[in-house]
Chimera marker file (.cmm) of the C-alpha trace (Angstrom):
<marker_set name="trace">
<marker id="1" x="21.623" y="20.304" z="25.192" r="1" g="1" b="0" radius="0.5"/>
<marker id="2" x="20.345" y="17.466" z="27.321" r="1" g="1" b="0" radius="0.5"/>
<marker id="3" x="20.786" y="13.894" z="26.043" r="1" g="1" b="0" radius="0.5"/>
<marker id="4" x="17.540" y="11.857" z="25.923" r="1" g="1" b="0" radius="0.5"/>
<marker id="5" x="17.769" y="8.119" z="26.494" r="1" g="1" b="0" radius="0.5"/>
<marker id="6" x="16.643" y="5.842" z="23.678" r="1" g="1" b="0" radius="0.5"/>
<marker id="7" x="14.261" y="3.991" z="25.970" r="1" g="1" b="0" radius="0.5"/>
<marker id="8" x="12.378" y="7.208" z="26.733" r="1" g="1" b="0" radius="0.5"/>
<marker id="9" x="9.109" y="7.897" z="24.865" r="1" g="1" b="0" radius="0.5"/>
<marker id="10" x="10.419" y="11.424" z="24.189" r="1" g="1" b="0" radius="0.5"/>
<marker id="11" x="13.253" y="10.062" z="22.030" r="1" g="1" b="0" radius="0.5"/>
<marker id="12" x="12.778" y="11.422" z="18.488" r="1" g="1" b="0" radius="0.5"/>
<marker id="13" x="13.771" y="8.161" z="16.837" r="1" g="1" b="0" radius="0.5"/>
<marker id="14" x="10.515" y="6.569" z="17.990" r="1" g="1" b="0" radius="0.5"/>
<marker id="15" x="8.609" y="9.042" z="15.814" r="1" g="1" b="0" radius="0.5"/>
<marker id="16" x="10.541" y="7.780" z="12.799" r="1" g="1" b="0" radius="0.5"/>
<marker id="17" x="9.801" y="4.174" z="13.749" r="1" g="1" b="0" radius="0.5"/>
<marker id="18" x="6.100" y="4.980" z="14.152" r="1" g="1" b="0" radius="0.5"/>
<marker id="19" x="5.963" y="6.820" z="10.799" r="1" g="1" b="0" radius="0.5"/>
<marker id="20" x="7.648" y="3.877" z="9.028" r="1" g="1" b="0" radius="0.5"/>
<marker id="21" x="5.193" y="1.497" z="10.654" r="1" g="1" b="0" radius="0.5"/>
<marker id="22" x="2.206" y="3.522" z="9.442" r="1" g="1" b="0" radius="0.5"/>
<marker id="23" x="3.558" y="3.771" z="5.902" r="1" g="1" b="0" radius="0.5"/>
<marker id="24" x="4.241" y="0.030" z="5.762" r="1" g="1" b="0" radius="0.5"/>
<marker id="25" x="0.828" y="-0.732" z="7.277" r="1" g="1" b="0" radius="0.5"/>
<marker id="26" x="-1.037" y="1.185" z="4.581" r="1" g="1" b="0" radius="0.5"/>
<marker id="27" x="1.159" y="0.108" z="1.669" r="1" g="1" b="0" radius="0.5"/>
<marker id="28" x="1.042" y="-3.583" z="2.547" r="1" g="1" b="0" radius="0.5"/>
<marker id="29" x="-2.609" y="-3.472" z="3.528" r="1" g="1" b="0" radius="0.5"/>
<marker id="30" x="-3.796" y="-1.718" z="0.400" r="1" g="1" b="0" radius="0.5"/>
<marker id="31" x="-1.292" y="-3.108" z="-2.086" r="1" g="1" b="0" radius="0.5"/>
<marker id="32" x="-1.288" y="-6.740" z="-1.074" r="1" g="1" b="0" radius="0.5"/>
<marker id="33" x="-4.629" y="-7.421" z="0.522" r="1" g="1" b="0" radius="0.5"/>
<marker id="34" x="-6.852" y="-4.792" z="-1.100" r="1" g="1" b="0" radius="0.5"/>
<marker id="35" x="-6.620" y="-6.104" z="-4.641" r="1" g="1" b="0" radius="0.5"/>
<marker id="36" x="-9.638" y="-8.335" z="-4.234" r="1" g="1" b="0" radius="0.5"/>
<marker id="37" x="-11.728" y="-5.248" z="-3.596" r="1" g="1" b="0" radius="0.5"/>
<marker id="38" x="-10.493" y="-2.603" z="-6.007" r="1" g="1" b="0" radius="0.5"/>
<marker id="39" x="-9.567" y="-4.852" z="-8.960" r="1" g="1" b="0" radius="0.5"/>
<marker id="40" x="-12.994" y="-6.496" z="-8.865" r="1" g="1" b="0" radius="0.5"/>
<marker id="41" x="-14.586" y="-3.050" z="-8.961" r="1" g="1" b="0" radius="0.5"/>
<marker id="42" x="-12.352" y="-1.944" z="-11.858" r="1" g="1" b="0" radius="0.5"/>
<marker id="43" x="-13.267" y="-5.110" z="-13.715" r="1" g="1" b="0" radius="0.5"/>
<marker id="44" x="-16.969" y="-4.445" z="-13.180" r="1" g="1" b="0" radius="0.5"/>
<marker id="45" x="-16.986" y="-0.712" z="-13.922" r="1" g="1" b="0" radius="0.5"/>
<marker id="46" x="-14.526" y="-0.635" z="-16.845" r="1" g="1" b="0" radius="0.5"/>
<marker id="47" x="-15.497" y="-3.955" z="-18.370" r="1" g="1" b="0" radius="0.5"/>
<marker id="48" x="-12.038" y="-5.462" z="-18.069" r="1" g="1" b="0" radius="0.5"/>
<marker id="49" x="-11.696" y="-9.161" z="-18.760" r="1" g="1" b="0" radius="0.5"/>
<marker id="50" x="-10.074" y="-11.255" z="-16.069" r="1" g="1" b="0" radius="0.5"/>
<marker id="51" x="-6.797" y="-11.360" z="-18.028" r="1" g="1" b="0" radius="0.5"/>
<marker id="52" x="-6.419" y="-7.587" z="-17.684" r="1" g="1" b="0" radius="0.5"/>
<marker id="53" x="-7.143" y="-7.811" z="-13.987" r="1" g="1" b="0" radius="0.5"/>
<marker id="54" x="-4.468" y="-10.475" z="-13.644" r="1" g="1" b="0" radius="0.5"/>
<marker id="55" x="-1.942" y="-8.354" z="-15.536" r="1" g="1" b="0" radius="0.5"/>
<marker id="56" x="-2.798" y="-5.352" z="-13.379" r="1" g="1" b="0" radius="0.5"/>
<marker id="57" x="-2.319" y="-7.314" z="-10.179" r="1" g="1" b="0" radius="0.5"/>
<marker id="58" x="0.949" y="-8.895" z="-11.287" r="1" g="1" b="0" radius="0.5"/>
<marker id="59" x="2.533" y="-5.815" z="-12.801" r="1" g="1" b="0" radius="0.5"/>
<marker id="60" x="0.813" y="-3.246" z="-10.610" r="1" g="1" b="0" radius="0.5"/>
<marker id="61" x="0.044" y="-1.119" z="-13.656" r="1" g="1" b="0" radius="0.5"/>
<marker id="62" x="-3.442" y="-1.054" z="-15.175" r="1" g="1" b="0" radius="0.5"/>
<marker id="63" x="-2.207" y="0.956" z="-18.211" r="1" g="1" b="0" radius="0.5"/>
<marker id="64" x="-2.089" y="-1.984" z="-20.695" r="1" g="1" b="0" radius="0.5"/>
<marker id="65" x="-5.808" y="-2.606" z="-20.207" r="1" g="1" b="0" radius="0.5"/>
<marker id="66" x="-7.049" y="0.875" z="-21.035" r="1" g="1" b="0" radius="0.5"/>
<marker id="67" x="-9.404" y="1.070" z="-23.952" r="1" g="1" b="0" radius="0.5"/>
<link id1="1" id2="2" r="1" g="1" b="0" radius="0.2"/>
<link id1="2" id2="3" r="1" g="1" b="0" radius="0.2"/>
<link id1="3" id2="4" r="1" g="1" b="0" radius="0.2"/>
<link id1="4" id2="5" r="1" g="1" b="0" radius="0.2"/>
<link id1="5" id2="6" r="1" g="1" b="0" radius="0.2"/>
<link id1="6" id2="7" r="1" g="1" b="0" radius="0.2"/>
<link id1="7" id2="8" r="1" g="1" b="0" radius="0.2"/>
<link id1="8" id2="9" r="1" g="1" b="0" radius="0.2"/>
<link id1="9" id2="10" r="1" g="1" b="0" radius="0.2"/>
<link id1="10" id2="11" r="1" g="1" b="0" radius="0.2"/>
<link id1="11" id2="12" r="1" g="1" b="0" radius="0.2"/>
<link id1="12" id2="13" r="1" g="1" b="0" radius="0.2"/>
<link id1="13" id2="14" r="1" g="1" b="0" radius="0.2"/>
<link id1="14" id2="15" r="1" g="1" b="0" radius="0.2"/>
<link id1="15" id2="16" r="1" g="1" b="0" radius="0.2"/>
<link id1="16" id2="17" r="1" g="1" b="0" radius="0.2"/>
<link id1="17" id2="18" r="1" g="1" b="0" radius="0.2"/>
<link id1="18" id2="19" r="1" g="1" b="0" radius="0.2"/>
<link id1="19" id2="20" r="1" g="1" b="0" radius="0.2"/>
<link id1="20" id2="21" r="1" g="1" b="0" radius="0.2"/>
<link id1="21" id2="22" r="1" g="1" b="0" radius="0.2"/>
<link id1="22" id2="23" r="1" g="1" b="0" radius="0.2"/>
<link id1="23" id2="24" r="1" g="1" b="0" radius="0.2"/>
<link id1="24" id2="25" r="1" g="1" b="0" radius="0.2"/>
<link id1="25" id2="26" r="1" g="1" b="0" radius="0.2"/>
<link id1="26" id2="27" r="1" g="1" b="0" radius="0.2"/>
<link id1="27" id2="28" r="1" g="1" b="0" radius="0.2"/>
<link id1="28" id2="29" r="1" g="1" b="0" radius="0.2"/>
<link id1="29" id2="30" r="1" g="1" b="0" radius="0.2"/>
<link id1="30" id2="31" r="1" g="1" b="0" radius="0.2"/>
<link id1="31" id2="32" r="1" g="1" b="0" radius="0.2"/>
<link id1="32" id2="33" r="1" g="1" b="0" radius="0.2"/>
<link id1="33" id2="34" r="1" g="1" b="0" radius="0.2"/>
<link id1="34" id2="35" r="1" g="1" b="0" radius="0.2"/>
<link id1="35" id2="36" r="1" g="1" b="0" radius="0.2"/>
<link id1="36" id2="37" r="1" g="1" b="0" radius="0.2"/>
<link id1="37" id2="38" r="1" g="1" b="0" radius="0.2"/>
<link id1="38" id2="39" r="1" g="1" b="0" radius="0.2"/>
<link id1="39" id2="40" r="1" g="1" b="0" radius="0.2"/>
<link id1="40" id2="41" r="1" g="1" b="0" radius="0.2"/>
<link id1="41" id2="42" r="1" g="1" b="0" radius="0.2"/>
<link id1="42" id2="43" r="1" g="1" b="0" radius="0.2"/>
<link id1="43" id2="44" r="1" g="1" b="0" radius="0.2"/>
<link id1="44" id2="45" r="1" g="1" b="0" radius="0.2"/>
<link id1="45" id2="46" r="1" g="1" b="0" radius="0.2"/>
<link id1="46" id2="47" r="1" g="1" b="0" radius="0.2"/>
<link id1="47" id2="48" r="1" g="1" b="0" radius="0.2"/>
<link id1="48" id2="49" r="1" g="1" b="0" radius="0.2"/>
<link id1="49" id2="50" r="1" g="1" b="0" radius="0.2"/>
<link id1="50" id2="51" r="1" g="1" b="0" radius="0.2"/>
<link id1="51" id2="52" r="1" g="1" b="0" radius="0.2"/>
<link id1="52" id2="53" r="1" g="1" b="0" radius="0.2"/>
<link id1="53" id2="54" r="1" g="1" b="0" radius="0.2"/>
<link id1="54" id2="55" r="1" g="1" b="0" radius="0.2"/>
<link id1="55" id2="56" r="1" g="1" b="0" radius="0.2"/>
<link id1="56" id2="57" r="1" g="1" b="0" radius="0.2"/>
<link id1="57" id2="58" r="1" g="1" b="0" radius="0.2"/>
<link id1="58" id2="59" r="1" g="1" b="0" radius="0.2"/>
<link id1="59" id2="60" r="1" g="1" b="0" radius="0.2"/>
<link id1="60" id2="61" r="1" g="1" b="0" radius="0.2"/>
<link id1="61" id2="62" r="1" g="1" b="0" radius="0.2"/>
<link id1="62" id2="63" r="1" g="1" b="0" radius="0.2"/>
<link id1="63" id2="64" r="1" g="1" b="0" radius="0.2"/>
<link id1="64" id2="65" r="1" g="1" b="0" radius="0.2"/>
<link id1="65" id2="66" r="1" g="1" b="0" radius="0.2"/>
<link id1="66" id2="67" r="1" g="1" b="0" radius="0.2"/>
</marker_set>
């Protein structure tokens, strides 16, 4: 089996790095910066008060606000 250098684009470790980057990009983008969009919509459509929206954003779990 031929050894591939780490600086080569064919090195399989770069696929792992790229996959981790994509996962982190979507998790951080949606989880941290998307709350202003989807929590406002949940508040409007489900009639949540702002306290429930705050709890959901802090805890990450909207379960306590279900009616």
